[in-house]
N, C-alpha and C positions, 0 to 999 in steps of 0.2 A: 572892604577887603574881606575875602573869605578864605577859609582854609582850616586845617586841623591844628590845634594847639596842643603841644606836648606838656607844657608847663603853664602855671598861672602867668608868668612873665610873657610867654608867647601869646597867650590869650589877650592880655592887656595891650600888647603892641598891635596885634591884629585888629582890635577894636578901636584903637585910638590914634595910631601913628599917622594915618593918612589925613587927619584933621589939622595937622600942623601944630597941635598942642604938645607940650612936653609930656612924655611918658616917663613917669618916675617910678622905678622899681625898687627904690631904696627901702620901702616898708615891708618887702617880702623877704623870706628866708633865703639863704645862699642858694639852696637847691631850686627854689621857686624863681629866682632871678635868671636862671639859665635860659638863653635864647637860642633857637635853632638858627644857623646862618641863613636858611631859606626864608625865615620870617623877616629878615632885613633885606635880603636880596630881591625877593618878589616885588615889594613896593618900590624898590630902588631902581631896578632895571627890567623887571618883568611887566606883564600886561597891566598889573595894578598901578604902575607908576603914573599913568595918565590921570588917576583919580586922587593923587596926593596934592594937598594944599600947597600953594607957592612958597609958604614958609618952610616946607620940607619936613623931613623926619627928624625928630629930636627925642633921644632916649638917654636917660641917666640911670646909673646903678645896675646895669646889666652885667651878666657873665656870659661870654661867648666862648664855649669850650671846644667847639669844632672849628676847623678852618673857615674863614670868611674870605671868599675869593671874588673880588670885583675887577680883576684884571681885564683889560681890553673892553671895559663897559663904559657906556655913557649914562651918567646919572643926571636926569633932567631937573633935579631940584637939590637943595641943600640936604646933606646927611650929616647929622651931628650926634656923636656918641660920647657922652661925658661920664666920668667916673665909671667907666666900663672896663672890665678886665678881659684879656685875651691870653691864651696859652702861648701864642706866638703872634708876631705882627701880621695883621691882615694883608693879603695879597691885593694890592690896589694900584699897580703901576704897569704900564701906562694906562691911564684912564682919562675920561673927560667928565668934568662936572659942569653943568649948566646952571647958573643961578642968576 
């Protein structure tokens, strides 16, 4: 996966998420754990989604402070966000998840 990373959390997700391995951001500071919604959206529904391991994208300890909108999208693999905070609920309905 390629792209510009605004935070250390973005960079870690860009480097690791497509492997199917858990991306743990819990060791980073609160500011460093902020993820751009695009860092999640691109490998979920963009052209990078075809390169994601069948285990999917697994992220823990993130902070997503801008709206994450996956409405009307088909996510071709699992997307798991654990211990992740959002300022408001992500927009994700209706959508289709293939797994």
